[in-house]
Backbone as JSON Lines, residues from 0, in Angstrom:
{"i":0,"aa":"M","n":[0.84,-1.18,0.0],"ca":[0.0,0.0,0.0],"c":[0.89,1.25,0.0]}
{"i":1,"aa":"T","n":[0.38,2.27,-0.61],"ca":[1.14,3.52,-0.64],"c":[0.97,4.26,0.68]}
{"i":2,"aa":"D","n":[1.8,5.26,0.87],"ca":[1.73,6.05,2.1],"c":[0.42,6.82,2.21]}
{"i":3,"aa":"L","n":[-0.1,7.28,1.07],"ca":[-1.36,8.02,1.09],"c":[-2.51,7.14,1.55]}
{"i":4,"aa":"I","n":[-2.57,5.93,1.05],"ca":[-3.64,5.0,1.45],"c":[-3.51,4.65,2.92]}
{"i":5,"aa":"Q","n":[-2.3,4.41,3.38],"ca":[-2.09,4.1,4.8],"c":[-2.51,5.26,5.69]}
{"i":6,"aa":"S","n":[-2.18,6.49,5.3],"ca":[-2.58,7.63,6.14],"c":[-4.09,7.83,6.13]}
{"i":7,"aa":"Q","n":[-4.73,7.57,4.99],"ca":[-6.19,7.7,4.94],"c":[-6.88,6.62,5.75]}
{"i":8,"aa":"L","n":[-6.38,5.4,5.71],"ca":[-6.95,4.34,6.54],"c":[-6.76,4.64,8.03]}
{"i":9,"aa":"K","n":[-5.6,5.16,8.37],"ca":[-5.34,5.55,9.76],"c":[-6.32,6.63,10.2]}
{"i":10,"aa":"T","n":[-6.56,7.6,9.33],"ca":[-7.52,8.67,9.64],"c":[-8.92,8.11,9.82]}
{"i":11,"aa":"I","n":[-9.32,7.19,8.97],"ca":[-10.66,6.61,9.05],"c":[-10.85,5.88,10.37]}
{"i":12,"aa":"F","n":[-9.9,5.04,10.74],"ca":[-10.04,4.28,11.99],"c":[-9.97,5.17,13.21]}
{"i":13,"aa":"V","n":[-9.03,6.09,13.23],"ca":[-8.85,6.95,14.41],"c":[-10.04,7.87,14.6]}
{"i":14,"aa":"M","n":[-10.51,8.5,13.55],"ca":[-11.64,9.42,13.7],"c":[-12.95,8.66,13.92]}
{"i":15,"aa":"G","n":[-13.05,7.44,13.44],"ca":[-14.22,6.62,13.76],"c":[-14.28,6.3,15.24]}
{"i":16,"aa":"Y","n":[-13.15,5.92,15.8],"ca":[-13.1,5.67,17.24],"c":[-13.3,6.96,18.03]}
{"i":17,"aa":"C","n":[-12.86,8.07,17.48],"ca":[-13.1,9.36,18.14],"c":[-14.6,9.64,18.22]}
{"i":18,"aa":"G","n":[-15.33,9.36,17.15],"ca":[-16.78,9.53,17.17],"c":[-17.46,8.62,18.17]}
{"i":19,"aa":"L","n":[-17.02,7.37,18.24],"ca":[-17.57,6.45,19.23],"c":[-17.28,6.93,20.66]}
{"i":20,"aa":"T","n":[-16.08,7.42,20.89],"ca":[-15.71,7.92,22.21],"c":[-16.49,9.17,22.55]}
{"i":21,"aa":"A","n":[-16.69,10.04,21.58],"ca":[-17.48,11.25,21.83],"c":[-18.92,10.89,22.21]}
{"i":22,"aa":"G","n":[-19.48,9.9,21.55],"ca":[-20.83,9.44,21.92],"c":[-20.88,8.93,23.34]}
{"i":23,"aa":"L","n":[-19.87,8.17,23.74],"ca":[-19.79,7.68,25.12],"c":[-19.69,8.84,26.11]}
{"i":24,"aa":"I","n":[-18.85,9.81,25.81],"ca":[-18.69,10.97,26.71],"c":[-19.98,11.75,26.83]}
{"i":25,"aa":"I","n":[-20.68,11.95,25.74],"ca":[-21.95,12.67,25.79],"c":[-22.94,11.93,26.67]}
{"i":26,"aa":"D","n":[-23.02,10.61,26.53],"ca":[-23.94,9.83,27.35],"c":[-23.57,9.88,28.83]}
{"i":27,"aa":"V","n":[-22.28,9.84,29.14],"ca":[-21.85,9.91,30.54],"c":[-22.23,11.26,31.14]}
{"i":28,"aa":"F","n":[-21.99,12.34,30.42],"ca":[-22.35,13.66,30.93],"c":[-23.86,13.8,31.08]}
{"i":29,"aa":"R","n":[-24.64,13.28,30.13],"ca":[-26.1,13.34,30.25],"c":[-26.59,12.54,31.46]}
{"i":30,"aa":"L","n":[-25.99,11.39,31.69],"ca":[-26.36,10.59,32.85],"c":[-26.04,11.33,34.15]}
{"i":31,"aa":"F","n":[-24.88,11.99,34.19],"ca":[-24.5,12.76,35.38],"c":[-25.49,13.9,35.63]}
{"i":32,"aa":"V","n":[-25.87,14.6,34.58],"ca":[-26.83,15.7,34.74],"c":[-28.18,15.17,35.19]}
{"i":33,"aa":"R","n":[-28.63,14.06,34.61],"ca":[-29.93,13.51,34.96],"c":[-29.99,13.0,36.39]}
{"i":34,"aa":"R","n":[-28.9,12.41,36.87],"ca":[-28.92,11.83,38.21],"c":[-28.6,12.81,39.32]}
{"i":35,"aa":"F","n":[-27.67,13.74,39.08],"ca":[-27.2,14.58,40.16],"c":[-27.63,16.05,40.06]}
{"i":36,"aa":"L","n":[-27.94,16.52,38.89],"ca":[-28.27,17.93,38.71],"c":[-29.64,18.11,38.07]}
{"i":37,"aa":"K","n":[-30.63,17.46,38.63],"ca":[-31.96,17.48,38.02],"c":[-32.55,18.88,37.96]}
{"i":38,"aa":"D","n":[-32.55,19.59,39.08],"ca":[-33.24,20.88,39.15],"c":[-32.3,22.08,39.07]}
{"i":39,"aa":"K","n":[-31.03,21.85,38.97],"ca":[-30.05,22.93,38.98],"c":[-29.71,23.32,37.55]}
{"i":40,"aa":"K","n":[-30.31,24.42,37.08],"ca":[-30.11,24.82,35.69],"c":[-28.7,25.35,35.44]}
{"i":41,"aa":"I","n":[-28.17,26.11,36.38],"ca":[-26.81,26.64,36.2],"c":[-25.8,25.51,36.21]}
{"i":42,"aa":"G","n":[-25.94,24.58,37.12],"ca":[-25.01,23.44,37.2],"c":[-25.06,22.58,35.95]}
{"i":43,"aa":"S","n":[-26.27,22.3,35.47],"ca":[-26.38,21.47,34.27],"c":[-25.83,22.2,33.05]}
{"i":44,"aa":"F","n":[-26.01,23.52,32.99],"ca":[-25.45,24.31,31.89],"c":[-23.92,24.26,31.92]}
{"i":45,"aa":"M","n":[-23.34,24.38,33.1],"ca":[-21.88,24.33,33.22],"c":[-21.35,22.95,32.85]}
{"i":46,"aa":"V","n":[-22.05,21.9,33.21],"ca":[-21.63,20.54,32.86],"c":[-21.72,20.33,31.35]}
{"i":47,"aa":"K","n":[-22.74,20.89,30.71],"ca":[-22.85,20.77,29.25],"c":[-21.73,21.52,28.55]}
{"i":48,"aa":"I","n":[-21.36,22.68,29.07],"ca":[-20.23,23.43,28.5],"c":[-18.94,22.63,28.68]}
{"i":49,"aa":"L","n":[-18.76,22.03,29.84],"ca":[-17.59,21.19,30.09],"c":[-17.56,19.99,29.14]}
{"i":50,"aa":"C","n":[-18.71,19.43,28.85],"ca":[-18.8,18.31,27.91],"c":[-18.34,18.76,26.52]}
{"i":51,"aa":"C","n":[-18.77,19.92,26.08],"ca":[-18.35,20.44,24.78],"c":[-16.84,20.68,24.73]}
{"i":52,"aa":"I","n":[-16.28,21.19,25.82],"ca":[-14.84,21.42,25.88],"c":[-14.07,20.11,25.82]}
{"i":53,"aa":"V","n":[-14.55,19.1,26.55],"ca":[-13.9,17.79,26.55],"c":[-13.94,17.17,25.15]}
{"i":54,"aa":"I","n":[-15.06,17.27,24.48],"ca":[-15.17,16.69,23.14],"c":[-14.32,17.47,22.14]}
{"i":55,"aa":"A","n":[-14.25,18.79,22.28],"ca":[-13.37,19.57,21.4],"c":[-11.91,19.19,21.61]}
{"i":56,"aa":"F","n":[-11.51,19.0,22.87],"ca":[-10.15,18.55,23.15],"c":[-9.9,17.16,22.56]}
{"i":57,"aa":"L","n":[-10.88,16.29,22.68],"ca":[-10.77,14.94,22.14],"c":[-10.58,14.97,20.62]}
{"i":58,"aa":"I","n":[-11.38,15.77,19.93],"ca":[-11.26,15.88,18.48],"c":[-9.9,16.43,18.1]}
{"i":59,"aa":"G","n":[-9.44,17.43,18.84],"ca":[-8.12,18.0,18.56],"c":[-7.0,17.0,18.74]}
{"i":60,"aa":"E","n":[-7.05,16.23,19.81],"ca":[-6.0,15.23,20.06],"c":[-6.04,14.1,19.03]}
{"i":61,"aa":"F","n":[-7.22,13.62,18.69],"ca":[-7.31,12.53,17.72],"c":[-6.86,13.01,16.34]}
{"i":62,"aa":"S","n":[-7.27,14.22,15.94],"ca":[-6.86,14.71,14.62],"c":[-5.37,15.04,14.61]}
{"i":63,"aa":"F","n":[-4.81,15.48,15.73],"ca":[-3.37,15.71,15.78],"c":[-2.61,14.4,15.64]}
{"i":64,"aa":"Y","n":[-3.15,13.34,16.22],"ca":[-2.5,12.03,16.12],"c":[-2.52,11.52,14.69]}
{"i":65,"aa":"C","n":[-3.64,11.66,14.01],"ca":[-3.73,11.01,12.71],"c":[-3.33,11.9,11.54]}
{"i":66,"aa":"Q","n":[-3.41,13.23,11.68],"ca":[-3.1,14.1,10.54],"c":[-2.3,15.33,10.95]}
{"i":67,"aa":"N","n":[-1.64,15.31,12.05],"ca":[-0.89,16.46,12.55],"c":[-1.76,17.7,12.7]}
{"i":68,"aa":"G","n":[-2.99,17.51,13.11],"ca":[-3.89,18.61,13.41],"c":[-4.68,19.13,12.24]}
{"i":69,"aa":"K","n":[-4.54,18.57,11.07],"ca":[-5.3,19.03,9.92],"c":[-6.72,18.49,9.99]}
{"i":70,"aa":"L","n":[-7.66,19.36,9.81],"ca":[-9.05,18.93,9.74],"c":[-9.4,18.69,8.29]}
{"i":71,"aa":"S","n":[-9.99,17.56,8.0],"ca":[-10.36,17.24,6.63],"c":[-11.83,16.86,6.57]}
{"i":72,"aa":"F","n":[-12.36,16.91,5.38],"ca":[-13.76,16.54,5.18],"c":[-13.98,15.07,5.5]}
{"i":73,"aa":"S","n":[-13.06,14.22,5.06],"ca":[-13.22,12.8,5.33],"c":[-13.13,12.5,6.83]}
{"i":74,"aa":"G","n":[-12.25,13.2,7.55],"ca":[-12.16,13.03,8.99],"c":[-13.44,13.41,9.69]}
{"i":75,"aa":"A","n":[-14.07,14.51,9.24],"ca":[-15.33,14.95,9.84],"c":[-16.45,13.97,9.54]}
{"i":76,"aa":"V","n":[-16.48,13.47,8.31],"ca":[-17.53,12.5,7.93],"c":[-17.4,11.22,8.75]}
{"i":77,"aa":"V","n":[-16.19,10.74,8.9],"ca":[-15.98,9.51,9.66],"c":[-16.27,9.74,11.15]}
{"i":78,"aa":"F","n":[-15.95,10.93,11.67],"ca":[-16.29,11.25,13.06],"c":[-17.8,11.18,13.27]}
{"i":79,"aa":"F","n":[-18.56,11.8,12.38],"ca":[-20.01,11.76,12.51],"c":[-20.56,10.35,12.26]}
{"i":80,"aa":"A","n":[-19.88,9.57,11.43],"ca":[-20.29,8.18,11.26],"c":[-20.07,7.4,12.56]}
{"i":81,"aa":"G","n":[-18.98,7.7,13.27],"ca":[-18.75,7.07,14.57],"c":[-19.81,7.45,15.58]}
{"i":82,"aa":"L","n":[-20.22,8.73,15.57],"ca":[-21.33,9.16,16.45],"c":[-22.61,8.41,16.09]}
{"i":83,"aa":"W","n":[-22.86,8.29,14.79],"ca":[-24.07,7.58,14.36],"c":[-24.03,6.12,14.8]}
{"i":84,"aa":"L","n":[-22.86,5.49,14.67],"ca":[-22.74,4.1,15.1],"c":[-22.99,3.96,16.6]}
{"i":85,"aa":"W","n":[-22.5,4.92,17.39],"ca":[-22.75,4.87,18.83],"c":[-24.25,4.96,19.1]}
{"i":86,"aa":"R","n":[-24.92,5.91,18.44],"ca":[-26.35,6.06,18.65],"c":[-27.13,4.84,18.17]}
{"i":87,"aa":"K","n":[-26.68,4.24,17.09],"ca":[-27.38,3.1,16.5],"c":[-27.25,1.84,17.36]}
{"i":88,"aa":"F","n":[-26.05,1.55,17.87],"ca":[-25.82,0.27,18.52],"c":[-25.74,0.33,20.04]}
{"i":89,"aa":"F","n":[-25.28,1.44,20.59],"ca":[-25.01,1.47,22.02],"c":[-25.86,2.46,22.81]}
{"i":90,"aa":"Y","n":[-26.65,3.27,22.14],"ca":[-27.45,4.28,22.84],"c":[-28.5,3.59,23.7]}
{"i":91,"aa":"G","n":[-28.63,4.0,24.91],"ca":[-29.61,3.44,25.81],"c":[-29.06,2.39,26.77]}
{"i":92,"aa":"I","n":[-27.78,2.04,26.62],"ca":[-27.19,1.05,27.53],"c":[-27.14,1.59,28.95]}
{"i":93,"aa":"M","n":[-26.76,2.85,29.09],"ca":[-26.65,3.44,30.41],"c":[-28.02,3.67,31.04]}
{"i":94,"aa":"N","n":[-29.04,3.79,30.24],"ca":[-30.39,4.01,30.74],"c":[-31.09,2.71,31.1]}
{"i":95,"aa":"A","n":[-30.52,1.59,30.74],"ca":[-31.16,0.29,30.97],"c":[-31.27,-0.03,32.46]}
{"i":96,"aa":"S","n":[-30.38,0.53,33.28],"ca":[-30.43,0.22,34.71],"c":[-31.49,1.04,35.44]}
{"i":97,"aa":"D","n":[-32.07,2.06,34.8],"ca":[-33.08,2.9,35.46],"c":[-34.43,2.23,35.5]}
């Protein structure tokens, strides 16, 4: 395989896992807000902002690993595909115990 194909495959796998991880992080933060911050609007707002910051850091680190920080269309598409896969196959696992 050429170097270009190897780098594109690396980007696909890494950003796909980044999307799956982002889905997991979103679910963990939502569970935390639902269980501990039910009536506290300011607290839940701050936790949601923290969730966005964590996911932005995650995207930055994963894209730096696979493409030296370059954002590409294919990386974004695969990231959203990873989010979709999380929602399709794993969404609701954390809610099953309620």
